[in-house]
Backbone of each chain as ProteinMPNN parsed JSONL, in Angstrom:
{"seq_chain_A": "MKKVFINGPITPAFIANSIEKHQSKHSIGAHNIFLGQVRADVIKDKTVAGIDFTCYEDMAHPILDDIREKAFKTFNLTCMHIYHSLGEIKAGEVCFFVFVSAKHSKEVYAATEYLVNIVKKKVPIFGKEIFEDESHQWKVNK", "coords_chain_A": {"N_chain_A": [[10.633, -23.506, 20.77], [13.518, -21.746, 20.485], [14.975, -18.734, 21.768], [16.214, -16.532, 19.443], [16.339, -14.125, 18.064], [17.253, -10.806, 18.714], [16.43, -7.617, 19.753], [18.216, -4.903, 18.672], [21.795, -4.326, 19.258], [24.075, -7.076, 20.005], [25.375, -7.268, 23.042], [28.653, -6.925, 24.64], [28.327, -7.567, 27.337], [26.117, -9.29, 27.327], [27.214, -11.439, 25.962], [29.283, -12.177, 27.691], [27.735, -12.942, 29.866], [26.466, -15.162, 28.789], [28.612, -16.925, 28.574], [29.271, -17.227, 31.248], [26.985, -18.529, 32.244], [27.4, -21.106, 31.389], [29.323, -22.168, 32.966], [28.556, -23.786, 34.989], [28.098, -26.171, 33.846], [29.564, -29.035, 33.842], [30.418, -31.011, 32.115], [31.336, -29.913, 29.882], [34.17, -29.171, 27.907], [35.161, -27.54, 26.012], [34.58, -24.491, 24.436], [33.354, -22.643, 21.649], [33.241, -19.567, 19.9], [31.606, -17.493, 17.598], [31.577, -14.225, 16.385], [29.747, -11.898, 14.641], [30.362, -8.79, 13.269], [29.319, -5.48, 12.511], [30.51, -3.975, 9.612], [32.17, -0.955, 8.595], [31.897, -0.492, 5.698], [33.218, 1.038, 2.718], [31.556, 2.29, 0.051], [31.503, 3.344, -3.148], [32.557, 5.903, -2.315], [30.943, 6.333, -0.118], [30.287, 5.798, 3.31], [29.372, 3.001, 5.239], [27.197, 3.308, 7.904], [25.651, 1.781, 9.519], [23.614, -1.231, 9.867], [20.301, -2.068, 9.149], [18.469, -4.593, 10.305], [15.975, -6.931, 9.308], [13.49, -9.544, 9.491], [11.888, -12.573, 8.405], [10.156, -13.915, 10.58], [8.319, -16.017, 11.12], [8.987, -17.903, 9.239], [11.672, -18.207, 9.697], [12.029, -19.404, 12.249], [11.211, -22.254, 12.191], [13.185, -23.105, 10.364], [15.539, -22.556, 11.741], [15.173, -24.323, 13.864], [15.443, -26.783, 12.521], [18.096, -26.536, 11.648], [19.418, -26.536, 14.079], [18.734, -29.068, 15.072], [19.936, -30.719, 13.152], [22.616, -30.041, 13.476], [23.122, -30.929, 16.09], [22.888, -33.664, 15.639], [24.959, -34.119, 13.851], [27.353, -33.193, 14.994], [29.197, -33.717, 17.989], [27.871, -32.246, 20.275], [27.418, -30.373, 23.307], [26.071, -28.069, 23.956], [24.375, -25.408, 22.219], [24.029, -22.243, 20.839], [22.391, -19.709, 19.055], [22.318, -16.412, 18.08], [20.828, -13.524, 16.674], [20.814, -10.147, 15.668], [18.07, -7.807, 15.387], [16.751, -4.83, 13.842], [18.33, -1.565, 13.935], [21.794, -1.687, 13.692], [24.836, -0.424, 14.633], [27.958, 0.364, 12.919], [30.685, -1.557, 14.012], [29.345, -2.683, 16.096], [28.088, -5.797, 17.465], [26.258, -8.2, 15.657], [25.655, -10.845, 15.314], [25.864, -13.907, 16.866], [27.285, -16.872, 17.58], [27.478, -19.723, 19.511], [29.011, -22.494, 20.61], [29.348, -25.559, 22.431], [31.232, -28.31, 23.684], [32.625, -31.553, 24.608], [35.237, -31.72, 23.681], [37.735, -29.903, 21.718], [37.747, -30.314, 18.913], [35.156, -30.815, 17.794], [33.819, -28.391, 18.23], [34.982, -26.453, 16.575], [34.366, -27.3, 13.942], [31.569, -27.347, 14.078], [30.911, -24.679, 14.566], [31.7, -23.349, 12.208], [30.021, -24.613, 10.368], [27.473, -23.815, 11.343], [27.544, -20.991, 11.174], [27.784, -20.593, 8.407], [25.456, -21.846, 7.4], [23.34, -20.483, 8.589], [23.642, -17.941, 7.474], [23.044, -18.582, 4.848], [20.489, -19.85, 4.79], [18.547, -18.666, 6.45], [15.839, -16.429, 6.517], [16.779, -13.453, 6.646], [17.114, -9.978, 6.379], [19.007, -7.17, 5.243], [19.464, -3.749, 5.546], [21.763, -1.581, 4.419], [22.855, 1.28, 5.843], [24.035, 4.391, 4.95], [26.391, 6.99, 5.966], [25.33, 9.402, 5.054], [22.663, 8.954, 5.217], [21.442, 7.746, 3.04], [20.741, 4.545, 1.423], [21.491, 1.028, 0.786], [20.65, -2.337, -0.238], [21.783, -5.121, 1.509], [23.569, -7.951, 0.343], [24.347, -11.295, 0.826], [27.519, -12.691, 0.123]], "CA_chain_A": [[11.277, -22.458, 19.969], [14.522, -21.028, 21.283], [15.129, -17.318, 21.435], [17.347, -16.263, 18.545], [16.389, -12.726, 17.618], [17.419, -9.823, 19.783], [16.301, -6.257, 19.221], [19.402, -4.105, 18.972], [23.071, -5.038, 19.191], [24.413, -8.095, 20.996], [26.384, -6.531, 23.812], [29.69, -7.72, 25.307], [27.801, -8.059, 28.615], [25.264, -10.445, 27.004], [28.122, -12.541, 25.586], [29.947, -12.587, 28.939], [26.733, -13.634, 30.665], [26.255, -16.487, 28.175], [29.757, -17.767, 28.956], [29.157, -17.496, 32.69], [25.904, -19.501, 32.468], [27.847, -22.459, 31.053], [30.383, -22.615, 33.875], [28.018, -24.822, 35.877], [27.949, -27.413, 33.065], [30.931, -29.536, 34.002], [30.831, -31.969, 31.08], [31.899, -29.122, 28.774], [35.617, -28.905, 27.979], [35.554, -26.631, 24.923], [33.595, -23.574, 23.857], [33.831, -21.818, 20.53], [32.342, -18.435, 19.693], [31.764, -16.64, 16.417], [30.865, -12.95, 16.503], [29.677, -11.099, 13.417], [30.363, -7.362, 13.621], [28.966, -4.636, 11.35], [31.677, -3.288, 9.026], [31.936, 0.356, 7.97], [32.368, -0.591, 4.309], [33.119, 2.257, 1.906], [31.037, 1.919, -1.273], [31.394, 4.561, -3.97], [32.858, 7.072, -1.459], [30.018, 6.498, 1.015], [30.647, 4.863, 4.373], [28.247, 2.362, 5.93], [27.12, 3.702, 9.321], [24.998, 0.703, 10.253], [22.715, -2.1, 9.086], [18.981, -2.278, 9.755], [18.094, -5.981, 10.005], [14.605, -7.402, 9.478], [13.454, -10.997, 9.352], [10.584, -13.243, 8.288], [10.347, -14.779, 11.748], [7.5, -17.246, 11.052], [9.718, -18.862, 8.413], [13.022, -18.39, 10.252], [12.096, -20.273, 13.431], [11.324, -23.681, 11.837], [14.478, -23.362, 9.713], [16.544, -22.589, 12.814], [14.981, -25.587, 14.603], [16.057, -27.832, 11.696], [19.552, -26.338, 11.676], [19.872, -26.944, 15.415], [18.584, -30.521, 15.165], [20.943, -31.349, 12.292], [23.941, -29.817, 14.061], [23.275, -31.841, 17.233], [23.076, -35.021, 15.105], [26.216, -34.215, 13.11], [28.515, -32.921, 15.845], [28.98, -34.198, 19.35], [27.81, -30.998, 21.037], [26.692, -30.33, 24.575], [25.225, -26.88, 23.922], [24.457, -24.602, 20.995], [23.194, -21.038, 20.881], [22.499, -18.825, 17.891], [21.598, -15.147, 18.295], [20.993, -12.543, 15.593], [20.151, -8.875, 15.965], [17.123, -7.138, 14.487], [16.795, -3.386, 14.047], [19.531, -0.888, 13.424], [23.032, -2.015, 14.399], [25.867, 0.504, 14.135], [29.274, -0.194, 12.595], [31.445, -1.858, 15.22], [28.535, -3.46, 17.047], [27.938, -7.217, 17.127], [24.898, -8.517, 15.219], [25.503, -12.294, 15.117], [26.61, -14.577, 17.941], [27.125, -18.33, 17.571], [28.199, -20.201, 20.693], [28.847, -23.948, 20.73], [30.122, -26.161, 23.516], [31.33, -29.766, 23.599], [33.665, -32.075, 25.498], [36.581, -31.495, 23.133], [37.833, -28.768, 20.795], [37.555, -30.635, 17.494], [33.752, -30.666, 17.394], [33.291, -27.02, 18.27], [35.449, -25.7, 15.401], [33.583, -27.711, 12.767], [30.162, -26.962, 14.267], [30.783, -23.224, 14.439], [31.769, -22.993, 10.786], [28.786, -25.1, 9.757], [26.328, -22.996, 11.77], [27.663, -19.624, 10.632], [27.499, -20.619, 6.969], [24.083, -22.243, 7.084], [22.432, -19.399, 9.004], [23.729, -16.892, 6.443], [22.47, -19.043, 3.591], [19.117, -20.385, 4.822], [17.57, -17.974, 7.313], [15.386, -15.212, 5.82], [17.125, -12.198, 7.33], [17.384, -8.967, 5.347], [19.807, -6.098, 5.837], [19.542, -2.466, 4.832], [22.998, -0.88, 4.797], [22.567, 2.715, 5.89], [25.269, 5.167, 4.86], [26.464, 8.163, 6.865], [24.457, 10.48, 4.542], [21.3, 8.431, 5.4], [20.977, 6.944, 1.901], [20.926, 3.139, 1.776], [21.415, -0.031, -0.221], [20.286, -3.605, 0.402], [22.915, -6.034, 1.655], [23.416, -9.294, -0.227], [25.463, -12.143, 1.264], [28.309, -13.222, -1.007]], "C_chain_A": [[12.252, -21.67, 20.841], [14.636, -19.584, 20.83], [16.395, -17.141, 20.59], [17.471, -14.764, 18.298], [16.36, -11.766, 18.795], [17.256, -8.447, 19.153], [17.495, -5.428, 19.654], [20.663, -4.952, 18.967], [23.207, -6.112, 20.27], [25.595, -7.525, 21.779], [27.46, -7.465, 24.37], [29.185, -8.299, 26.635], [26.926, -9.298, 28.399], [26.137, -11.666, 26.723], [28.817, -13.086, 26.846], [28.987, -13.391, 29.814], [26.464, -15.043, 30.13], [27.391, -17.435, 28.561], [29.605, -18.19, 30.425], [28.119, -18.58, 32.986], [26.363, -20.936, 32.226], [28.903, -22.989, 32.018], [29.895, -23.665, 34.871], [27.851, -26.162, 35.149], [29.326, -28.084, 32.963], [31.33, -30.627, 33.015], [31.478, -31.235, 29.902], [33.397, -28.911, 28.993], [36.069, -27.903, 26.951], [34.369, -25.781, 24.489], [34.207, -22.978, 22.596], [32.772, -20.771, 20.228], [32.656, -17.775, 18.358], [30.952, -15.376, 16.669], [30.91, -12.238, 15.163], [29.512, -9.641, 13.807], [30.077, -6.543, 12.369], [30.193, -3.834, 10.909], [31.28, -1.935, 8.464], [32.519, 0.319, 6.558], [32.26, 0.77, 3.627], [32.723, 1.827, 0.497], [30.79, 3.204, -2.058], [31.496, 5.822, -3.099], [31.874, 7.295, -0.307], [30.312, 5.412, 2.043], [29.385, 4.311, 5.051], [28.297, 2.739, 7.424], [26.493, 2.599, 10.157], [24.149, -0.141, 9.323], [21.413, -2.258, 9.865], [18.497, -3.672, 9.345], [16.601, -6.208, 10.241], [14.587, -8.897, 9.169], [12.028, -11.465, 9.128], [10.58, -14.308, 9.388], [9.544, -16.081, 11.681], [8.183, -18.32, 10.208], [11.069, -19.195, 9.058], [13.044, -19.421, 11.382], [12.11, -21.769, 13.08], [12.652, -24.023, 11.157], [15.579, -23.458, 10.776], [16.417, -23.861, 13.652], [15.63, -26.75, 13.851], [17.578, -27.758, 11.753], [20.118, -26.873, 12.998], [19.856, -28.474, 15.544], [19.686, -31.23, 14.368], [22.341, -31.19, 12.898], [24.17, -30.737, 15.257], [23.514, -33.277, 16.769], [24.473, -35.187, 14.503], [27.438, -34.097, 14.018], [28.173, -33.355, 17.278], [28.976, -33.009, 20.325], [27.05, -31.161, 22.347], [25.669, -29.201, 24.543], [25.418, -26.121, 22.616], [23.523, -23.403, 21.124], [23.465, -20.197, 19.645], [21.691, -17.572, 18.215], [21.867, -14.226, 17.11], [20.215, -11.284, 15.951], [19.095, -8.536, 14.931], [17.156, -5.644, 14.812], [18.135, -2.821, 13.608], [20.747, -1.15, 14.313], [24.146, -1.161, 13.793], [27.161, -0.232, 13.803], [30.05, -0.391, 13.897], [30.658, -2.655, 16.248], [28.367, -4.892, 16.539], [26.476, -7.513, 16.804], [24.636, -10.02, 15.135], [26.432, -12.993, 16.109], [26.282, -16.065, 17.895], [28.039, -18.889, 18.654], [27.964, -21.704, 20.811], [29.806, -24.5, 21.777], [30.087, -27.681, 23.373], [32.385, -30.243, 24.602], [35.043, -31.642, 25.008], [36.559, -30.438, 22.028], [37.441, -29.093, 19.354], [36.123, -30.358, 17.016], [33.331, -29.201, 17.293], [33.758, -26.177, 17.078], [34.559, -26.0, 14.191], [32.142, -27.223, 12.882], [29.969, -25.456, 14.074], [30.762, -22.814, 12.967], [30.488, -23.405, 10.063], [27.619, -24.161, 10.078], [26.374, -21.594, 11.174], [27.252, -19.626, 9.152], [26.034, -20.916, 6.677], [23.076, -21.172, 7.511], [22.436, -18.295, 7.948], [22.97, -17.293, 5.179], [20.962, -19.289, 3.668], [18.094, -19.542, 5.576], [17.172, -16.642, 6.665], [15.543, -13.942, 6.664], [17.546, -11.22, 6.235], [18.097, -7.79, 5.995], [19.854, -4.863, 4.955], [20.792, -1.748, 5.318], [22.748, 0.615, 4.7], [23.889, 3.477, 5.912], [25.217, 6.376, 5.785], [25.566, 9.304, 6.385], [22.975, 10.068, 4.552], [20.689, 7.8, 4.15], [21.224, 5.471, 2.258], [21.02, 2.241, 0.556], [21.125, -1.334, 0.514], [21.464, -4.559, 0.358], [22.572, -7.382, 1.014], [24.611, -10.116, 0.245], [26.179, -12.721, 0.063], [28.478, -14.728, -0.85]], "O_chain_A": [[11.857, -21.016, 21.806], [14.422, -19.261, 19.662], [17.488, -17.549, 20.982], [18.568, -14.208, 18.32], [15.564, -11.896, 19.725], [17.877, -8.15, 18.132], [17.757, -5.268, 20.846], [20.61, -6.153, 18.704], [22.543, -6.063, 21.306], [26.68, -7.329, 21.232], [27.213, -8.657, 24.552], [29.575, -9.403, 27.015], [26.98, -10.243, 29.186], [25.849, -12.774, 27.176], [28.921, -14.298, 27.035], [29.371, -14.389, 30.423], [26.262, -15.986, 30.894], [27.156, -18.61, 28.842], [29.789, -19.355, 30.779], [28.323, -19.434, 33.849], [25.794, -21.875, 32.783], [29.331, -24.137, 31.899], [30.694, -24.345, 35.514], [27.503, -27.167, 35.768], [30.139, -27.737, 32.106], [32.456, -31.121, 33.065], [32.092, -31.857, 29.035], [33.842, -28.535, 30.078], [37.213, -27.449, 26.984], [33.287, -26.3, 24.209], [35.424, -22.828, 22.492], [31.572, -21.04, 20.289], [33.816, -17.527, 18.029], [29.802, -15.435, 17.105], [31.986, -12.003, 14.614], [28.625, -9.297, 14.588], [30.547, -6.883, 11.284], [30.82, -3.126, 11.697], [30.187, -1.779, 7.92], [33.498, 1.001, 6.257], [31.35, 1.551, 3.905], [33.456, 1.095, -0.168], [29.971, 4.038, -1.671], [30.627, 6.693, -3.148], [31.949, 8.303, 0.396], [30.553, 4.257, 1.693], [28.463, 5.055, 5.386], [29.299, 2.518, 8.104], [26.761, 2.486, 11.353], [23.982, 0.181, 8.146], [21.413, -2.541, 11.063], [18.157, -3.902, 8.185], [16.036, -5.745, 11.232], [15.559, -9.442, 8.647], [11.076, -10.84, 9.596], [10.954, -15.457, 9.153], [10.018, -17.127, 12.125], [7.98, -19.513, 10.437], [11.544, -20.327, 8.971], [13.974, -20.224, 11.466], [12.942, -22.501, 13.616], [13.183, -25.115, 11.356], [16.44, -24.335, 10.713], [17.42, -24.416, 14.101], [16.285, -27.6, 14.455], [18.26, -28.774, 11.887], [21.14, -27.558, 13.031], [20.8, -29.089, 16.04], [20.286, -32.2, 14.833], [23.153, -32.113, 12.836], [25.267, -31.269, 15.433], [24.248, -34.026, 17.414], [25.092, -36.244, 14.623], [28.429, -34.805, 13.84], [27.015, -33.352, 17.695], [29.922, -32.796, 21.084], [26.151, -31.993, 22.461], [24.55, -29.347, 25.034], [26.477, -26.183, 21.993], [22.354, -23.554, 21.48], [24.612, -20.001, 19.243], [20.519, -17.66, 18.581], [22.988, -14.154, 16.606], [19.1, -11.351, 16.469], [19.197, -8.913, 13.763], [17.537, -5.244, 15.912], [18.955, -3.505, 12.995], [20.733, -0.876, 15.513], [24.364, -1.18, 12.582], [27.43, -1.309, 14.334], [30.071, 0.482, 14.765], [31.238, -3.235, 17.166], [28.487, -5.161, 15.344], [25.572, -7.141, 17.553], [23.497, -10.428, 14.905], [27.626, -12.704, 16.175], [25.145, -16.468, 18.141], [29.226, -18.567, 18.706], [26.844, -22.139, 21.08], [30.907, -23.988, 21.981], [29.07, -28.265, 22.997], [32.959, -29.446, 25.345], [35.903, -31.252, 25.796], [35.505, -30.12, 21.476], [36.874, -28.253, 18.655], [35.913, -29.745, 15.97], [32.585, -28.817, 16.391], [33.033, -25.295, 16.618], [34.07, -25.095, 13.515], [31.562, -26.744, 11.907], [28.979, -25.02, 13.488], [29.912, -22.032, 12.54], [29.943, -22.651, 9.257], [26.871, -23.764, 9.185], [25.354, -21.073, 10.722], [26.48, -18.778, 8.707], [25.439, -20.296, 5.796], [22.06, -20.984, 6.843], [21.385, -17.777, 7.572], [22.34, -16.461, 4.526], [20.234, -18.977, 2.726], [16.892, -19.692, 5.357], [18.028, -15.832, 6.31], [14.605, -13.445, 7.286], [18.242, -11.588, 5.289], [17.831, -7.449, 7.148], [20.228, -4.922, 3.784], [20.878, -1.353, 6.481], [22.468, 1.148, 3.627], [24.745, 3.247, 6.766], [24.166, 6.74, 6.311], [25.086, 10.093, 7.199], [22.135, 10.751, 3.967], [19.539, 7.363, 4.184], [21.845, 5.179, 3.28], [20.675, 2.637, -0.558], [21.323, -1.435, 1.725], [22.066, -4.778, -0.693], [21.452, -7.88, 1.125], [25.757, -9.694, 0.088], [25.553, -13.182, -0.891], [29.109, -15.369, -1.69]]}, "seq_chain_B": "MAVIKYFGAIAEVTNCNEEQIEVSDLKVSDCLELLNEKYNLNTIDVSVALNQNLVDRESTIKLSDNDEIALLPPFAGG", "coords_chain_B": {"N_chain_B": [[-9.409, -15.462, 0.321], [-5.914, -14.811, 0.174], [-2.838, -14.05, 1.903], [-0.261, -11.812, 1.021], [3.08, -11.375, 1.74], [5.657, -8.976, 2.088], [9.158, -8.329, 2.025], [12.132, -6.57, 3.087], [14.043, -5.23, 0.45], [12.003, -5.648, -1.348], [9.61, -4.941, -0.053], [10.108, -2.287, 0.045], [9.773, -1.5, -2.585], [7.084, -2.244, -3.061], [5.888, -0.721, -1.21], [4.444, -1.485, 0.985], [3.899, -3.83, 3.675], [2.317, -6.056, 3.607], [-0.44, -7.566, 1.804], [-3.825, -8.418, 0.829], [-5.021, -10.979, -1.357], [-7.173, -12.116, -3.951], [-7.688, -15.495, -4.543], [-8.93, -17.395, -6.147], [-8.597, -20.156, -8.103], [-5.944, -19.587, -8.702], [-2.533, -20.015, -9.485], [0.739, -20.417, -7.943], [2.693, -19.422, -9.704], [1.106, -17.797, -11.375], [0.261, -15.887, -9.602], [2.647, -14.623, -8.976], [3.23, -13.525, -11.438], [1.176, -11.671, -11.688], [1.842, -9.929, -9.577], [4.29, -9.061, -10.403], [3.61, -7.615, -12.652], [2.193, -5.597, -11.453], [4.054, -4.366, -9.73], [6.546, -4.366, -10.947], [8.916, -6.097, -10.371], [11.214, -7.103, -11.432], [13.857, -6.301, -11.203], [14.839, -7.228, -8.871], [16.216, -10.027, -7.154], [14.11, -12.41, -6.503], [12.916, -14.661, -4.049], [10.453, -17.176, -3.329], [8.128, -17.961, -0.835], [5.75, -20.323, 0.237], [3.396, -20.579, 2.625], [5.471, -20.459, 4.542], [7.438, -22.112, 3.435], [10.023, -22.499, 1.062], [9.295, -22.251, -2.391], [9.346, -23.127, -5.901], [9.583, -20.504, -8.28], [8.153, -20.896, -10.533], [6.193, -22.566, -9.791], [3.301, -24.662, -9.962], [1.478, -25.056, -8.043], [-1.729, -24.723, -6.65], [-3.194, -21.882, -5.162], [-4.77, -21.445, -1.972], [-7.495, -20.265, 0.091], [-6.495, -18.366, 2.896], [-3.829, -19.03, 2.634], [-0.351, -18.197, 2.962], [1.747, -16.191, 1.261], [5.066, -15.359, 0.616], [7.272, -12.877, -0.49], [10.611, -12.793, -1.005], [13.62, -11.027, -0.745], [17.219, -11.316, -1.534], [18.956, -13.168, 1.022], [20.516, -11.875, 3.968], [21.725, -12.319, 6.398], [23.963, -12.484, 9.258]], "CA_chain_B": [[-8.293, -14.512, 0.215], [-4.608, -15.188, 0.737], [-2.063, -12.861, 2.255], [1.072, -11.734, 0.417], [3.975, -10.598, 2.61], [6.835, -8.437, 1.397], [10.272, -8.074, 2.945], [13.354, -5.881, 2.655], [14.029, -4.417, -0.767], [10.719, -5.82, -2.039], [8.639, -4.102, 0.672], [10.405, -0.892, -0.317], [9.168, -1.272, -3.901], [5.617, -2.356, -2.987], [5.47, 0.323, -0.279], [3.619, -2.047, 2.066], [4.467, -5.087, 4.171], [1.475, -7.174, 3.202], [-1.754, -7.252, 1.237], [-4.678, -9.578, 0.581], [-5.251, -11.213, -2.785], [-8.198, -13.114, -4.274], [-6.883, -16.584, -5.09], [-9.699, -18.445, -6.805], [-7.98, -20.768, -9.274], [-4.668, -18.936, -8.996], [-1.338, -20.792, -9.142], [1.851, -19.601, -7.43], [3.323, -18.725, -10.831], [0.176, -16.74, -11.824], [0.264, -14.857, -8.567], [3.897, -13.867, -9.147], [3.098, -12.752, -12.667], [0.323, -10.516, -11.354], [2.574, -8.994, -8.712], [5.343, -8.495, -11.239], [2.979, -6.58, -13.498], [1.78, -4.489, -10.588], [5.167, -3.673, -9.06], [7.778, -4.449, -11.717], [9.926, -6.591, -9.425], [12.248, -7.815, -12.193], [15.23, -5.9, -10.877], [15.245, -7.854, -7.602], [16.28, -11.48, -7.146], [13.042, -12.742, -5.552], [12.555, -16.047, -3.713], [9.046, -17.23, -2.937], [7.756, -18.959, 0.173], [4.322, -20.572, 0.398], [3.216, -21.059, 4.002], [6.805, -20.497, 5.181], [8.387, -23.016, 2.781], [10.415, -22.004, -0.26], [8.775, -22.98, -3.557], [9.839, -22.63, -7.172], [8.8, -19.365, -8.783], [7.28, -21.402, -11.605], [5.338, -23.585, -9.179], [1.902, -24.694, -10.407], [0.613, -25.307, -6.869], [-2.849, -23.773, -6.589], [-3.318, -21.193, -3.876], [-6.046, -21.599, -1.268], [-7.792, -19.224, 1.074], [-5.669, -18.367, 4.116], [-2.407, -19.27, 2.365], [0.542, -17.049, 3.152], [2.814, -16.172, 0.249], [6.033, -14.311, 0.974], [8.275, -12.539, -1.502], [11.821, -12.567, -0.208], [14.84, -10.625, -1.458], [18.36, -12.131, -1.083], [19.17, -13.213, 2.48], [21.695, -11.065, 4.314], [22.061, -12.477, 7.82], [25.373, -12.713, 9.599]], "C_chain_B": [[-7.021, -15.119, 0.816], [-3.866, -13.902, 1.071], [-0.688, -12.942, 1.564], [1.922, -10.874, 1.343], [5.215, -10.182, 1.825], [7.913, -8.102, 2.419], [11.384, -7.272, 2.263], [13.16, -5.022, 1.424], [12.689, -4.508, -1.5], [9.642, -4.96, -1.379], [8.863, -2.626, 0.343], [9.748, -0.542, -1.662], [7.633, -1.282, -3.809], [5.023, -1.292, -2.061], [4.436, -0.172, 0.745], [4.237, -3.371, 2.48], [3.611, -6.298, 3.828], [0.182, -6.676, 2.575], [-2.52, -8.553, 0.997], [-4.856, -9.732, -0.925], [-6.318, -12.304, -2.95], [-7.51, -14.263, -5.007], [-7.679, -17.637, -5.867], [-9.012, -18.886, -8.099], [-6.624, -20.167, -9.659], [-3.505, -19.848, -8.566], [-0.274, -19.846, -8.6], [2.452, -18.771, -8.565], [2.439, -17.577, -11.356], [0.235, -15.552, -10.866], [1.508, -13.975, -8.731], [3.837, -12.983, -10.378], [2.266, -11.485, -12.422], [1.09, -9.452, -10.572], [3.706, -8.312, -9.477], [4.819, -7.38, -12.123], [2.66, -5.346, -12.67], [2.981, -3.675, -10.099], [6.483, -3.655, -9.838], [8.968, -4.856, -10.833], [11.13, -7.239, -10.12], [13.686, -7.464, -11.809], [15.74, -6.574, -9.599], [15.228, -9.376, -7.75], [15.31, -11.986, -6.065], [12.944, -14.25, -5.315], [11.12, -16.022, -3.191], [8.833, -18.321, -1.891], [6.236, -19.065, 0.207], [4.144, -21.231, 1.762], [4.563, -21.39, 4.66], [7.786, -21.515, 4.597], [8.73, -22.489, 1.401], [9.812, -22.878, -1.347], [9.378, -22.355, -4.812], [8.952, -21.475, -7.653], [7.812, -19.798, -9.865], [6.262, -22.421, -11.066], [3.888, -23.483, -9.667], [0.962, -25.075, -9.268], [-0.492, -24.252, -6.859], [-2.96, -23.167, -5.202], [-4.705, -21.405, -3.287], [-6.255, -20.418, -0.34], [-6.925, -19.439, 2.31], [-4.207, -18.761, 3.885], [-1.624, -17.986, 2.634], [1.685, -17.163, 2.142], [3.771, -15.061, 0.663], [7.011, -14.123, -0.168], [9.525, -12.049, -0.779], [12.991, -12.121, -1.083], [16.019, -11.483, -0.965], [18.585, -12.03, 0.429], [20.487, -12.515, 2.814], [22.043, -11.161, 5.792], [23.555, -12.648, 8.018], [26.15, -11.433, 9.731]], "O_chain_B": [[-7.058, -15.833, 1.819], [-4.21, -12.821, 0.595], [-0.051, -13.995, 1.533], [1.525, -9.763, 1.693], [5.743, -10.94, 1.012], [7.623, -7.654, 3.528], [11.544, -7.297, 1.043], [12.246, -4.199, 1.353], [12.284, -3.569, -2.185], [8.849, -4.322, -2.07], [7.929, -1.823, 0.362], [9.237, 0.563, -1.849], [6.966, -0.434, -4.402], [3.829, -0.997, -2.114], [3.663, 0.612, 1.295], [5.009, -3.965, 1.728], [4.107, -7.423, 3.765], [-0.235, -5.537, 2.779], [-1.94, -9.639, 0.967], [-4.845, -8.753, -1.671], [-6.359, -13.276, -2.195], [-6.815, -14.028, -5.997], [-7.126, -18.682, -6.21], [-8.865, -18.115, -9.047], [-6.216, -20.24, -10.818], [-3.486, -20.376, -7.454], [-0.365, -18.63, -8.771], [2.692, -17.573, -8.411], [2.946, -16.521, -11.734], [0.255, -14.391, -11.273], [1.434, -12.75, -8.637], [4.321, -11.851, -10.376], [2.605, -10.394, -12.88], [1.007, -8.257, -10.856], [4.035, -7.151, -9.233], [5.469, -6.354, -12.324], [2.831, -4.211, -13.116], [2.931, -2.446, -10.059], [7.434, -2.993, -9.424], [9.886, -4.073, -10.589], [11.968, -7.854, -9.461], [14.612, -8.235, -12.061], [16.927, -6.498, -9.283], [14.34, -9.939, -8.39], [15.634, -11.991, -4.877], [12.894, -15.028, -6.267], [10.637, -15.008, -2.686], [9.297, -19.451, -2.046], [5.525, -18.061, 0.208], [4.681, -22.31, 2.016], [4.748, -22.456, 5.247], [8.841, -21.763, 5.179], [7.845, -22.078, 0.651], [9.816, -24.104, -1.238], [9.852, -21.219, -4.796], [7.737, -21.478, -7.454], [6.782, -19.16, -10.083], [5.553, -23.059, -11.845], [3.323, -22.394, -9.774], [-0.209, -25.379, -9.496], [-0.238, -23.06, -7.032], [-2.834, -23.862, -4.194], [-5.689, -21.529, -4.015], [-5.326, -19.674, -0.026], [-6.662, -20.574, 2.707], [-3.427, -18.819, 4.836], [-2.143, -16.873, 2.549], [2.476, -18.106, 2.174], [3.346, -13.961, 1.016], [7.513, -15.09, -0.74], [9.51, -11.053, -0.056], [13.311, -12.787, -2.068], [15.836, -12.3, -0.063], [18.429, -10.967, 1.03], [21.444, -12.56, 2.041], [22.584, -10.222, 6.375], [24.303, -12.917, 7.078], [27.348, -11.464, 10.014]]}, "name": "protein", "num_of_chains": 2, "seq": "MKKVFINGPITPAFIANSIEKHQSKHSIGAHNIFLGQVRADVIKDKTVAGIDFTCYEDMAHPILDDIREKAFKTFNLTCMHIYHSLGEIKAGEVCFFVFVSAKHSKEVYAATEYLVNIVKKKVPIFGKEIFEDESHQWKVNKMAVIKYFGAIAEVTNCNEEQIEVSDLKVSDCLELLNEKYNLNTIDVSVALNQNLVDRESTIKLSDNDEIALLPPFAGG"}
C-alpha cells in the first residue's frame, strides 16, 4: 500500500523533493505533474475559504491500487505517484498531486489525464467547502 | 452485529461516524430502508459500499455479522 493521503496541504517543498528524488532514475526522460489547488469560489455572495477533506481510507486504498495497476498496464510508465490531502486546506493551497514519469512525453500526458479523472470519479473522498463566515456546503465533483 | 459507517454530508445528518446494527436476516436494501426511516437521507445522493465494495442500493445480498456497510455521499476528490 503506497502512501497517498497527506494530512494538510501538499507543500511546494514536498513537490520539489519528489522531483529531486527522481533525478537519480536515469531511464526517465519525461515527467508530468498535475496540481489541484483549492479555489476561492464565490457562491451566493459567500467566498470559499477552504475545503475540509475526509476519506473512507479502507475502501480508497484497494481502489487506488487497482488504478495504479491499470495505469502501469495501459501506459508505458516508469514511475507514478498520487497524493491527496486530508483535513482543512485553505484556498490557494495544493490538495492533489499527480506525478508520472516515463521515457518519453507522449505517455505522461495521457497517463496524467487518466489518473486525475479516475481518482476524482472512483476514490471515496469527501469535501466540505467552508466559507469565510464559517458556514459550509458539501462539494460535489462535476 | 454489523457496523454502519457514515461519511461527509451523511455523517452530518446522522450525527455520528458509525453505529452497530443487528443484521439477522437483513438484506442491504432492508438496511438502507431502515436507515432512511431513521435519518431521512432522501435529500442526499447516497452510494453504498458493503465490505469496501460498491453495491446496488437495491441489493438483496444478506448481511452477516461483522460486515461493514458504508453510506457514501458524492465523491469530491481532486
